[in-house]
C-alpha positions as MATLAB code, in Angstrom:
seq = 'MGSHPDGARHHYRLPGQPGLLSSPPASARCPQCEWLAQIDHAEWNHIARGETELQSVDRHFTELLQELRVAQTGVQILFAFLLGLAFTPRFPDLTGGQQVIYLATLVLSAVSAALLIAPVGYHRIVFRQRLRPQLVATGHRYAIVGLILLLLALVGAVQLAASFVLGAWASLLAAALAGLFATLWFVIPLLHRRQHQHQPSQPDPGPSAKSRSL';
ca = [
     266.644  141.515  124.796;
     270.158  143.076  124.566;
     271.764  139.674  126.547;
     271.145  136.310  128.191;
     269.581  136.455  131.581;
     272.600  135.581  133.106;
     274.160  138.904  131.894;
     277.454  136.815  130.690;
     279.358  137.892  127.605;
     280.159  134.153  126.028;
     282.522  133.905  123.663;
     282.529  131.805  120.858;
     285.302  129.936  118.280;
     285.258  131.602  115.010;
     284.318  128.744  112.069;
     287.657  127.878  110.425;
     289.694  129.326  113.617;
     289.690  126.583  116.502;
     292.193  128.877  118.805;
     290.691  132.236  118.156;
     287.840  133.792  120.268;
     285.140  136.258  119.785;
     282.731  138.229  121.508;
     279.425  138.404  119.671;
     278.388  141.810  118.061;
     277.117  144.417  120.508;
     274.272  145.831  118.292;
     272.438  142.751  117.941;
     268.427  142.146  120.007;
     270.245  139.106  121.111;
     273.866  139.320  120.480;
     274.786  135.676  121.138;
     271.928  134.233  118.822;
     272.644  136.577  116.312;
     276.551  135.486  116.342;
     275.511  132.049  116.399;
     273.420  132.676  113.671;
     276.045  132.580  111.269;
     277.643  129.406  111.926;
     276.365  126.242  110.837;
     274.630  123.809  113.574;
     276.748  120.947  113.005;
     280.246  123.016  112.836;
     278.891  124.638  116.357;
     278.724  121.487  117.582;
     281.843  120.732  117.057;
     283.332  123.653  118.182;
     281.387  123.905  121.742;
     281.480  119.965  122.425;
     283.729  118.710  120.381;
     281.102  116.282  119.020;
     281.066  115.038  115.279;
     278.078  115.014  113.604;
     277.630  111.035  114.260;
     278.460  111.945  118.052;
     275.594  114.798  118.008;
     272.652  112.084  116.423;
     273.435  109.695  119.026;
     272.926  112.327  121.704;
     270.098  113.471  120.502;
     268.791  110.071  119.950;
     269.486  109.324  123.646;
     267.348  112.806  124.834;
     264.944  111.997  122.762;
     264.301  108.589  124.494;
     264.431  110.118  128.202;
     261.770  112.638  126.924;
     259.453  109.813  125.139;
     259.498  108.100  128.702;
     258.885  110.509  130.375;
     255.426  111.133  128.315;
     254.754  107.235  128.007;
     254.502  107.290  131.728;
     251.657  109.731  131.424;
     249.828  108.414  128.565;
     250.115  105.174  129.957;
     248.588  105.760  133.157;
     245.550  107.949  131.365;
     244.944  104.852  128.869;
     244.997  102.495  131.933;
     242.563  104.415  133.933;
     240.344  105.064  130.664;
     240.052  101.328  129.846;
     239.140  100.766  133.644;
     236.287  103.578  133.830;
     234.063  101.089  131.325;
     234.051   98.478  133.601;
     232.691  100.337  136.623;
     228.906  100.169  138.341;
     228.412  104.080  136.941;
     229.546  103.678  133.385;
     226.105  102.450  132.059;
     224.959  105.946  133.521;
     226.482  108.180  131.518;
     224.722  110.518  129.195;
     225.339  110.263  125.536;
     227.250  113.345  125.616;
     229.617  111.608  128.473;
     230.102  108.615  125.826;
     231.220  110.886  122.958;
     233.525  112.217  125.142;
     234.475  109.067  126.729;
     234.965  107.235  123.413;
     236.862  110.051  121.946;
     239.222  110.584  124.899;
     240.162  107.104  124.863;
     241.012  106.814  121.394;
     243.350  110.035  121.621;
     245.257  108.481  124.488;
     245.542  105.179  122.629;
     247.093  107.067  119.282;
     248.921  108.917  121.646;
     250.233  105.718  123.046;
     251.260  104.361  119.685;
     253.164  107.645  118.334;
     255.090  107.811  121.455;
     255.956  103.838  121.864;
     256.518  103.914  117.733;
     260.483  104.999  117.957;
     261.174  101.665  119.539;
     259.540   99.967  116.633;
     260.930  102.181  114.501;
     264.673  101.383  115.854;
     264.396   97.686  115.685;
     263.469   97.552  112.177;
     265.973   99.582  110.926;
     268.393   98.439  113.896;
     272.026   98.172  112.271;
     271.220   99.783  108.871;
     272.666  103.101  109.416;
     269.555  105.364  109.532;
     269.821  107.148  112.897;
     269.391  110.664  111.452;
     266.286  109.083  109.984;
     265.128  107.551  112.939;
     265.999  110.932  115.281;
     263.791  112.994  112.640;
     261.246  110.473  112.569;
     260.836  110.313  116.169;
     260.652  113.454  116.712;
     257.702  114.358  114.407;
     255.965  111.087  116.166;
     256.834  112.826  119.569;
     255.476  116.160  118.615;
     252.182  115.154  117.623;
     251.589  112.343  120.412;
     252.215  115.428  122.798;
     249.356  117.069  121.009;
     247.279  114.216  121.232;
     248.180  113.411  124.930;
     247.019  116.850  125.751;
     243.791  116.713  124.161;
     243.289  113.210  126.054;
     243.767  114.849  128.970;
     241.912  117.527  128.520;
     239.047  115.166  127.340;
     239.666  112.886  130.452;
     239.202  116.151  133.078;
     236.007  117.115  131.037;
     234.615  113.846  131.546;
     235.201  113.649  135.379;
     234.562  117.232  136.093;
     231.197  117.174  134.484;
     229.695  114.826  137.459;
     230.552  117.216  139.669;
     230.240  120.969  137.470;
     228.116  119.668  134.968;
     228.321  122.240  131.953;
     231.101  124.000  133.639;
     233.148  121.694  133.266;
     233.741  122.504  129.579;
     235.266  125.983  130.958;
     237.119  124.094  133.024;
     238.608  121.966  130.446;
     239.059  124.913  127.991;
     241.016  126.722  130.732;
     243.667  123.733  131.438;
     243.897  123.481  127.513;
     245.339  126.686  127.444;
     247.786  126.104  130.274;
     248.735  122.961  128.673;
     249.222  124.519  125.374;
     251.034  127.656  126.761;
     253.463  125.583  128.762;
     254.013  122.847  126.652;
     253.890  124.736  123.104;
     253.919  128.678  123.342;
     256.146  129.284  125.517;
     259.324  127.155  123.972;
     258.453  128.685  120.859;
     258.628  131.893  121.734;
     262.079  131.083  123.405;
     262.947  129.512  120.183;
     261.882  132.849  118.020;
     263.501  135.022  120.255;
     267.138  132.567  120.219;
     267.077  131.322  116.791;
     270.389  130.217  115.797;
     269.465  128.668  112.490;
     271.909  129.828  109.697;
     270.538  133.335  108.495;
     271.022  134.993  105.082;
     271.219  138.771  105.610;
     274.769  140.066  105.459;
     276.608  140.029  108.877;
     278.008  143.502  107.762;
     281.544  144.830  107.601;
     282.142  144.668  111.483;
     281.310  140.775  111.474;
     282.959  140.023  108.459;
     286.378  141.679  109.570;
     285.949  139.656  112.433;
     285.921  136.378  110.609;
     288.957  137.298  108.311;
];
């Protein structure tokens, strides 16, 4: 990957020189990412967005809340469906295996809902305690685990519903959907994160990069 998909050569201000722009090294596998790896994340935010560290944390919290709203809607609908299933006329006819899948899926969706709602309770408890960075970091971890459990709950619900139609083949369908969800939610983002790593790196940038920073 020699450049970003848009083919544009982005320019960034050098650390400590707000008015000076410079292009990333041309020899890097991903020039923009390799160049940004030499810049601290907080400093990049200040240069590119004009944000202070506190403003950056506030933005991250707003983004987190928006993402949680999307995930909460899905898990709440699933949880309501599973609760209602227990009161349908056909529920007593479930086999032992189907009842195990139902109970496991119900518990997974309940715990997922708890994790995705937890940042709200956290925020109320630490309100006006100047713990916004801790709130964002903890909420991020809650969201990741909650999404993993939501994935498992969705797969379990499909397994349970499909077992009435496909029988033993329902497990194959559930496994395929699990692979699809995992790829869309985790594998692709992780691949892009690895290819465009913006975390500060330790390797020596080389004489050419050092000369640009002088």
